[in-house]
C-alpha positions as CSV (number, residue, x, y, z in Angstrom):
1,M,52.5,-22.9,-9.7
2,I,50.5,-20.7,-12.2
3,F,48.3,-23.7,-13.1
4,S,47.6,-24.3,-9.4
5,S,46.5,-20.7,-8.8
6,V,44.3,-20.6,-11.9
7,F,42.7,-24.0,-10.8
8,I,42.0,-22.6,-7.3
9,Y,40.5,-19.4,-8.8
10,I,38.1,-21.3,-11.0
11,C,37.1,-23.6,-8.2
12,A,36.4,-20.6,-6.0
13,Q,34.2,-19.1,-8.7
14,I,32.2,-22.4,-9.3
15,L,31.9,-23.1,-5.6
16,L,30.7,-19.6,-4.8
17,R,28.1,-19.7,-7.5
18,S,26.8,-23.2,-6.5
19,R,26.7,-22.3,-2.9
20,L,24.7,-19.1,-3.5
21,N,22.4,-20.6,-6.2
22,A,21.9,-24.2,-5.2
23,K,21.2,-23.4,-1.6
24,A,18.6,-20.8,-2.8
25,V,20.0,-18.0,-0.6
26,S,19.6,-14.6,-2.2
27,I,22.0,-12.3,-0.4
28,R,20.5,-9.2,-2.0
29,K,17.0,-10.1,-0.8
30,L,17.9,-10.5,2.8
31,P,16.3,-7.7,5.0
32,A,18.6,-5.2,6.8
33,E,17.7,-6.8,10.1
34,A,18.8,-10.3,8.9
35,L,21.2,-12.4,11.0
36,A,24.9,-11.8,10.5
37,E,25.4,-15.3,9.0
38,V,23.6,-18.0,7.1
39,N,24.5,-21.6,8.0
40,Y,24.3,-24.6,5.6
41,N,23.5,-28.2,6.6
42,N,27.1,-29.3,5.8
43,G,28.6,-26.8,8.3
44,D,29.7,-24.3,5.7
45,M,28.6,-20.7,6.2
46,V,28.3,-17.4,4.5
47,H,28.8,-14.3,6.8
48,I,26.5,-11.4,5.8
49,L,27.7,-8.4,7.7
50,K,25.2,-5.6,8.2
51,N,25.9,-2.2,6.5
52,S,27.9,-4.0,3.8
53,S,27.0,-4.7,0.2
54,W,27.7,-7.6,-2.1
55,Q,27.9,-7.9,-5.9
56,E,27.4,-11.3,-7.4
57,P,30.4,-12.4,-9.4
58,C,30.3,-13.6,-13.0
59,L,32.2,-16.2,-15.0
60,W,31.5,-15.3,-18.7
61,N,30.3,-12.4,-20.7
62,S,27.0,-14.2,-21.2
63,D,26.3,-13.8,-17.5
64,C,26.0,-10.1,-18.1
65,Q,22.9,-8.6,-19.7
66,N,22.4,-5.6,-22.0
67,G,25.9,-5.7,-23.5
68,G,27.8,-5.9,-20.2
69,T,31.1,-7.6,-20.0
70,C,32.6,-9.9,-17.4
71,E,35.9,-8.5,-16.3
72,D,38.5,-9.1,-13.6
73,Q,38.1,-7.1,-10.4
74,G,40.8,-8.2,-8.0
75,E,40.1,-11.8,-6.9
76,F,36.8,-12.1,-8.7
77,K,35.2,-11.2,-12.1
78,L,32.3,-8.8,-12.0
79,C,29.9,-7.5,-14.7
80,Q,30.9,-4.1,-16.1
81,C,27.8,-2.4,-17.5
82,K,27.1,-0.1,-20.4
83,P,26.1,3.6,-19.8
84,G,22.7,3.8,-18.2
85,V,22.7,0.2,-17.0
86,G,23.4,-1.1,-13.5
87,G,22.8,-4.1,-11.3
88,D,24.9,-7.2,-10.5
89,K,24.1,-8.7,-13.9
90,C,23.6,-5.4,-15.8
91,D,19.9,-6.2,-15.6
92,F,18.8,-2.7,-14.3
93,V,18.2,-0.2,-17.1
94,S,18.0,3.1,-15.3
95,D,15.6,4.9,-17.7
96,C,13.2,2.0,-17.7
97,F,12.6,2.9,-14.0
98,N,12.8,6.6,-14.5
99,K,12.1,8.3,-17.8
100,Y,10.2,5.3,-19.2
101,S,8.8,4.0,-16.0
102,N,5.3,3.8,-17.4
103,C,6.4,2.3,-20.7
104,E,4.9,-1.2,-20.1
105,G,2.0,-3.3,-21.2
106,E,-0.3,-1.4,-23.7
107,R,2.0,1.7,-23.1
108,G,5.0,0.1,-24.8
109,T,8.0,-2.0,-24.1
110,C,11.2,-0.5,-22.5
111,S,14.5,-2.1,-23.4
112,Y,18.2,-1.2,-23.9
113,D,19.4,-0.2,-27.4
114,L,22.9,-1.6,-27.6
115,Q,23.8,0.3,-30.7
116,N,22.9,3.8,-29.3
117,E,23.7,2.8,-25.7
118,K,20.4,4.1,-24.2
119,A,17.0,3.0,-23.1
120,V,14.2,3.1,-25.7
121,C,10.4,2.7,-25.5
122,T,9.1,0.6,-28.4
123,C,5.5,1.0,-29.6
124,S,3.4,-1.4,-31.6
125,G,0.3,-1.2,-33.8
126,N,-0.9,2.3,-34.6
127,K,0.7,3.9,-31.6
128,A,3.6,6.3,-31.4
129,L,5.8,7.5,-28.5
130,H,4.6,10.6,-26.9
131,P,7.7,12.8,-26.5
132,Y,6.8,14.3,-23.1
133,E,4.7,11.6,-21.4
134,N,7.2,8.9,-22.6
135,I,4.6,6.3,-23.3
136,C,3.0,4.8,-26.5
137,K,-0.3,6.4,-27.4
138,E,-2.8,6.3,-30.3
139,T,-2.3,9.1,-32.7
140,C,-4.9,11.5,-34.2
141,R,-5.2,13.6,-37.4
142,T,-8.0,16.0,-36.5
143,D,-10.0,17.1,-33.5
144,G,-12.7,14.8,-34.7
145,D,-10.6,11.9,-33.7
146,C,-10.8,13.0,-30.1
147,E,-13.9,12.5,-27.9
148,N,-15.3,14.8,-25.2
149,N,-14.1,18.0,-26.9
150,G,-10.5,16.9,-26.9
151,I,-8.1,18.7,-29.2
152,C,-5.6,17.0,-31.6
153,K,-2.2,18.6,-31.2
154,E,1.1,17.9,-33.0
155,K,3.9,16.9,-30.7
156,G,7.2,15.3,-31.8
157,G,6.0,14.8,-35.4
158,N,2.7,13.0,-34.4
159,G,-0.7,14.2,-33.4
160,F,-2.0,13.3,-29.9
161,C,-5.4,14.1,-28.3
162,E,-5.2,16.7,-25.5
163,C,-8.0,16.1,-23.0
164,K,-10.1,18.2,-20.7
165,P,-9.4,18.0,-16.9
166,E,-10.4,14.6,-15.4
167,I,-10.7,13.0,-18.8
168,K,-8.3,10.3,-19.8
169,G,-7.6,7.9,-22.6
170,D,-5.7,8.1,-25.9
171,R,-8.8,9.5,-27.5
172,C,-10.2,11.3,-24.4
173,E,-12.8,8.5,-24.2
174,I,-12.7,8.0,-20.5
175,V,-14.4,10.4,-18.0
176,Y,-12.6,9.2,-14.9
177,D,-15.4,10.1,-12.4
178,C,-17.9,8.2,-14.5
179,T,-15.8,5.0,-14.8
180,N,-13.7,4.7,-11.6
181,G,-14.4,7.8,-9.6
182,K,-17.2,9.5,-7.7
183,Y,-20.0,8.6,-10.1
184,K,-18.9,5.1,-11.2
185,N,-22.3,3.7,-10.1
186,C,-24.4,6.5,-11.9
187,K,-25.7,4.3,-14.7
188,G,-28.9,2.6,-15.8
189,E,-31.7,3.2,-13.3
190,N,-29.2,5.1,-11.1
191,G,-28.7,8.0,-13.5
192,T,-26.6,9.1,-16.4
193,C,-23.0,10.2,-15.9
194,S,-21.5,12.7,-18.4
195,Y,-19.0,15.5,-18.6
196,N,-20.2,19.1,-18.0
197,F,-18.0,21.3,-20.2
198,D,-19.2,24.5,-18.3
199,T,-17.9,23.3,-15.0
200,N,-15.2,21.1,-16.4
201,A,-16.3,18.2,-14.1
202,A,-18.3,15.1,-14.3
203,E,-22.0,15.1,-13.1
204,C,-24.7,12.5,-12.5
205,R,-28.0,13.5,-14.2
206,C,-31.2,12.3,-12.7
207,P,-34.8,12.0,-14.1
208,A,-37.6,14.2,-12.8
209,D,-38.8,11.7,-10.2
210,K,-35.4,11.1,-8.6
211,K,-32.8,13.1,-6.7
212,L,-29.0,12.7,-6.5
213,H,-28.1,11.0,-3.3
214,D,-25.3,13.0,-1.6
215,L,-23.5,10.1,-0.1
216,E,-24.1,7.3,-2.6
217,N,-23.7,9.6,-5.6
218,I,-26.5,7.9,-7.5
219,C,-30.1,8.9,-8.4
220,K,-32.7,7.7,-5.9
221,V,-36.4,8.3,-5.4
222,S,-36.6,11.2,-2.9
223,T,-38.2,10.1,0.4
224,E,-37.9,13.5,2.1
225,S,-40.7,15.8,1.1
226,C,-41.1,19.4,2.1
227,R,-44.1,21.6,3.1
228,E,-42.8,25.1,2.4
229,D,-39.8,27.0,1.0
230,S,-38.2,27.4,4.5
231,D,-37.7,23.6,4.5
232,C,-35.2,24.0,1.6
233,Q,-31.7,25.4,2.1
234,N,-29.6,27.7,-0.1
235,G,-32.5,29.4,-1.9
236,G,-34.3,26.2,-2.8
237,S,-38.1,26.3,-3.3
238,C,-40.7,23.7,-2.3
239,T,-42.4,22.5,-5.5
240,A,-45.2,20.1,-6.1
241,V,-44.2,16.9,-8.0
242,G,-47.2,14.6,-8.5
243,E,-49.0,14.2,-5.2
244,S,-45.9,15.3,-3.1
245,K,-43.8,18.4,-2.7
246,F,-40.0,18.3,-3.0
247,C,-37.3,20.9,-2.8
248,Q,-36.3,22.4,-6.2
249,C,-32.7,23.6,-5.9
250,Q,-30.8,26.5,-7.4
251,A,-28.3,25.7,-10.1
252,G,-25.1,24.3,-8.5
253,V,-27.0,23.0,-5.4
254,I,-28.2,19.4,-4.8
255,G,-29.7,17.3,-2.1
256,D,-33.2,16.5,-0.7
257,R,-33.0,19.8,1.2
258,C,-30.7,21.5,-1.3
259,Q,-28.0,21.3,1.4
260,T,-25.0,20.5,-0.8
261,V,-23.3,23.3,-2.7
262,V,-21.5,21.5,-5.6
263,D,-18.7,24.1,-5.9
264,C,-18.0,23.9,-2.2
265,D,-18.0,20.1,-2.2
266,S,-16.1,19.0,-5.3
267,V,-15.4,21.7,-7.8
268,N,-14.0,25.3,-7.7
269,Y,-13.9,25.9,-4.0
270,K,-13.4,22.3,-2.7
271,N,-10.3,23.4,-0.8
272,C,-12.0,26.5,0.7
273,K,-12.2,25.2,4.2
274,G,-10.4,25.5,7.5
275,D,-7.5,28.0,7.3
276,N,-8.2,28.4,3.5
277,G,-11.6,30.0,4.0
278,T,-15.3,29.2,4.3
279,C,-17.4,28.2,1.3
280,F,-21.2,28.9,1.2
281,Y,-24.0,29.7,-1.3
282,D,-24.7,33.4,-1.8
283,Q,-28.4,33.6,-2.5
284,Q,-28.2,37.1,-3.7
285,K,-25.5,36.4,-6.2
286,K,-26.9,32.9,-6.8
287,T,-23.4,31.4,-6.8
288,A,-21.0,29.8,-4.4
289,V,-18.4,32.1,-2.7
290,C,-15.3,31.6,-0.7
291,N,-15.3,33.9,2.3
292,C,-11.9,34.8,3.9
293,R,-11.1,35.9,7.4
294,F,-8.1,37.2,9.4
295,N,-5.5,38.7,7.1
296,K,-6.1,36.6,4.0
297,T,-7.6,37.4,0.6
298,F,-9.3,35.1,-1.9
299,D,-6.9,33.9,-4.7
300,P,-9.1,33.0,-7.7
301,S,-6.3,31.0,-9.4
302,D,-6.2,28.5,-6.5
303,G,-9.8,28.9,-5.2
304,I,-8.6,29.5,-1.6
305,C,-7.8,32.3,0.8
306,K,-4.2,33.2,1.0
307,E,-1.8,35.8,2.5
308,T,-0.9,38.5,0.1
309,C,2.6,39.8,-0.7
310,R,4.1,43.2,-1.5
311,D,7.2,42.1,-3.5
312,D,9.4,39.1,-4.2
313,S,11.1,39.3,-0.8
314,G,7.9,38.1,0.8
315,C,8.2,34.8,-1.0
316,Q,10.5,32.0,-0.1
317,N,12.3,29.3,-2.2
318,G,12.6,31.3,-5.3
319,G,8.9,32.3,-5.5
320,Y,7.9,35.7,-6.9
321,C,5.1,38.1,-6.1
322,T,2.6,38.5,-8.9
323,I,-0.7,40.3,-9.5
324,V,-3.8,38.1,-9.5
325,G,-7.0,40.1,-9.9
326,E,-6.9,43.0,-7.5
327,S,-4.3,41.5,-5.2
328,K,-0.7,40.1,-5.2
329,F,0.2,36.6,-4.2
330,C,3.3,34.5,-4.2
331,Q,3.8,32.4,-7.3
332,C,5.8,29.3,-6.3
333,K,8.2,27.1,-8.2
334,A,7.2,23.6,-9.2
335,G,7.2,21.3,-6.2
336,V,6.9,24.2,-3.7
337,I,3.6,25.2,-2.0
338,G,2.3,27.5,0.8
339,D,1.1,31.1,1.0
340,R,4.8,32.2,1.2
341,C,6.2,29.2,-0.8
342,Q,7.6,28.0,2.5
343,T,6.9,24.2,2.0
344,V,9.0,22.0,-0.3
345,V,6.8,19.0,-1.1
346,D,9.6,16.6,-1.7
347,C,11.1,17.4,1.6
348,I,7.9,16.8,3.5
349,S,6.1,13.9,1.7
350,G,8.1,13.2,-1.5
351,K,11.2,11.4,-2.4
352,Y,13.4,13.3,0.1
353,K,11.0,13.0,3.1
354,N,13.6,11.0,5.0
355,C,16.5,13.4,4.3
356,K,16.6,14.9,7.7
357,G,18.7,14.6,10.9
358,E,21.5,12.2,10.4
359,N,20.1,11.2,7.0
360,G,20.9,14.7,5.5
361,S,19.4,18.1,5.0
362,C,16.7,18.7,2.4
363,S,16.2,22.1,0.8
364,Y,15.2,23.8,-2.5
365,D,18.2,24.9,-4.7
366,Q,17.0,28.1,-6.2
367,Q,19.9,28.3,-8.7
368,R,19.2,24.9,-10.1
369,N,15.4,25.0,-9.6
370,T,15.3,21.6,-8.0
371,V,15.1,19.9,-4.6
372,V,18.4,18.5,-3.2
373,C,19.4,16.4,-0.3
374,H,22.7,17.8,1.2
375,C,25.1,15.2,2.7
376,P,28.0,15.8,5.1
377,D,31.5,15.0,3.9
378,N,31.6,11.5,5.4
379,K,28.4,10.5,3.6
380,T,27.0,10.2,0.0
381,F,23.5,10.4,-1.4
382,N,21.7,7.1,-2.0
383,P,19.3,7.7,-4.9
384,Y,17.2,4.6,-4.1
385,E,16.5,5.4,-0.5
386,G,16.6,9.2,-0.8
387,I,18.9,9.7,2.1
388,C,22.6,10.2,2.9
389,K,24.5,7.1,3.9
390,V,28.1,6.4,4.9
391,K,30.2,6.0,1.8
392,R,29.7,2.5,0.5
393,N,32.1,-0.2,1.6
394,T,31.8,-3.3,-0.5
395,T,32.6,-6.6,1.1
396,T,35.5,-8.7,0.1
397,V,35.4,-12.4,-0.3
398,R,38.2,-14.6,1.0
399,T,38.6,-18.4,0.8
400,T,40.6,-20.6,3.1
401,N,42.6,-23.5,1.7
402,S,42.2,-27.0,3.2
403,P,42.8,-30.6,2.1
404,S,39.5,-30.4,0.2
405,L,40.6,-27.1,-1.4
406,M,37.9,-24.9,0.2
407,T,35.4,-25.6,2.8
408,T,34.3,-22.2,4.0
409,I,33.4,-18.9,2.2
410,R,33.6,-15.9,4.5
411,M,32.9,-12.2,3.9
412,S,34.2,-9.2,5.8
413,T,33.9,-5.5,5.4
414,S,36.9,-3.2,4.8
415,S,37.9,-0.1,6.6
416,E,36.6,3.4,5.5
417,C,36.9,3.7,1.7
418,Y,36.4,6.9,-0.3
419,C,37.0,7.6,-4.0
420,G,35.6,11.1,-4.2
421,R,32.3,12.6,-5.3
422,H,32.5,11.1,-8.8
423,S,32.2,7.5,-7.4
424,Y,29.3,5.4,-6.5
425,S,31.2,2.6,-4.8
426,C,34.5,1.9,-3.1
427,F,36.0,-1.3,-1.7
428,Y,39.2,-3.2,-1.1
429,D,39.9,-6.4,-3.0
430,A,41.3,-9.6,-1.5
431,F,44.8,-8.1,-1.6
432,L,43.6,-5.0,0.3
433,G,44.0,-3.0,-2.9
434,K,41.6,0.0,-3.2
435,V,39.0,-0.4,-6.0
436,C,36.9,2.6,-7.1
437,R,33.6,2.2,-9.0
438,C,33.4,5.5,-10.9
439,L,30.5,7.3,-12.6
440,Y,30.4,7.1,-16.3
441,G,33.1,9.4,-17.8
442,Y,35.5,8.9,-14.9
443,I,38.3,6.4,-14.1
444,Q,40.3,5.6,-11.0
445,V,43.6,7.5,-10.7
446,N,45.6,7.4,-7.5
447,G,42.8,6.2,-5.4
448,S,40.0,8.6,-6.6
449,C,37.7,9.0,-9.6
450,T,39.1,11.4,-12.2
451,A,37.6,12.6,-15.5
452,I,38.6,10.5,-18.5
453,K,41.2,12.2,-20.6
454,Y,40.9,11.9,-24.4
455,N,43.7,12.7,-26.9
456,T,42.6,15.6,-29.1
457,S,45.9,16.4,-30.6
458,T,46.1,17.1,-34.3
459,T,49.8,18.0,-34.3
460,E,52.9,16.7,-32.7
461,R,52.1,18.6,-29.5
462,P,50.1,16.3,-27.3
463,E,46.8,17.7,-25.9
464,T,44.1,16.1,-23.8
465,T,40.7,17.2,-22.7
466,S,38.3,15.9,-20.2
467,R,35.0,14.4,-21.3
468,D,32.7,17.4,-21.5
469,C,29.0,17.7,-20.7
470,D,27.0,20.2,-22.8
471,C,23.2,20.8,-22.7
472,G,23.1,23.8,-24.9
473,K,22.7,27.6,-24.3
474,N,19.4,27.1,-22.5
475,S,20.9,25.2,-19.6
476,Y,22.7,26.3,-16.5
477,Y,24.1,23.0,-15.3
478,C,25.0,19.6,-16.9
479,H,26.2,16.4,-15.3
480,F,26.2,12.7,-15.6
481,D,24.3,10.5,-13.0
482,W,25.5,7.3,-11.5
483,S,24.6,5.3,-14.5
484,G,26.3,7.6,-17.0
485,T,23.1,9.2,-18.3
486,K,23.5,12.9,-19.1
487,V,21.2,15.1,-17.0
488,C,20.4,18.7,-18.0
489,D,19.2,21.3,-15.6
490,C,17.4,23.7,-17.9
491,N,16.5,27.4,-17.6
492,Y,12.9,28.2,-16.7
493,G,10.6,27.4,-19.6
494,Y,12.8,24.8,-21.2
495,V,12.9,21.0,-21.0
496,Q,15.6,18.3,-21.8
497,I,15.0,16.6,-25.1
498,D,17.6,14.3,-26.7
499,G,20.3,15.6,-24.4
500,Y,19.7,19.3,-24.8
501,C,17.5,22.0,-23.3
502,T,15.1,23.0,-26.0
503,G,11.5,23.9,-26.5
504,N,9.2,25.9,-24.3
505,A,8.0,23.8,-21.3
506,L,5.1,26.1,-20.8
507,E,3.4,24.9,-24.0
508,Y,3.0,21.4,-22.8
């Protein structure tokens, strides 16, 4: 009897794998609007029920990557992954898509360190891991190793070049607007592109017989001459050049007729337009200015017109009222914008933009200084979609016996299944037994996920403690995410480094 059950179990495993692989049907890649079942030519079928999820079974430990093990889970064997690893085959290393998402190609190689049970970014050649950008970069010893007035700063035991705005590259060798941006064609006979350290912006320099074309952003022979100064805008003068006369513009003004004010178009006051003000060239002051109207005042730190505040109560979402120049403006938390800090970016256009209505409620948590998606009791937050979804019900797989052992594989969803807020999955096995997939540090106890207890007794008196989470004195909250990775919510001015809130974030 036992031999027969084992034989049927093994057959079910092999048949399931062959049907899913040999027929080239990838259940996980089917779109949400897929049909409810997939038919094979021999009449067998696999039912894919909408709003259900399926984890591919395993046979051996070798089927599971990154140190995962193949263990019994009811009727089937499933991969059990190490902390920080997920996916059917433990092929999803969480931090390779989060913390080290840019550690690839020339920027390093992200992999899972089995010994330390965490993701690592490995560098090659003369590169080292930048502790805050989490990518591999070339190191420096002195400022002379950095181009375009870059500064060599020590971070995490290595020196890295710190570049001026709009300059990139490990050695600050790339002026973005000259290579890929606005002035990418300003080269050769079309001009010379370089970085202006006075304005902290790239510019296209033209020879005396050419002018910068406003639309093409290259130097061209001017075809529009002038007769008198009144033909030139913004304080320009009509000057003889050879046999013709052309507009000679004031500093910071370009165009055949001196019609374009650089600061208004692309530099300091580029956002001073519409409700944020009106930018123009002040001929008396010989500089661009941002003119405000209505009840707004110019904020020199942002280069736009904004509403002022009297005290912190006039600022929303944890913003505070601070003095800038001769006025007071709301200083917003990271990820919050608006004159009154009334707009949470992630709720409008970021990762929680769909967390609204039946998908949840998005807001800024002032205590934790982060954006959160609030879910009702019958739903849980899905980190991949950024919305609240009905608590996950994993499908169960049943086989039917026949003279040929098994001819059909069917899947069906279970009834409502909930294991508490410390779980990321709940389902019923083939015997209708409840199975909880718990977050790292928790196990299933009486149908819900409970913190693992460890024996800390040093005497005959038994004592147990729950697995603790500590980020140091500079944190106000510590928890483990779905993959078991420790997450520290640090006080203002501190960042998480090696599992603790340390350093001063304002220095970086």
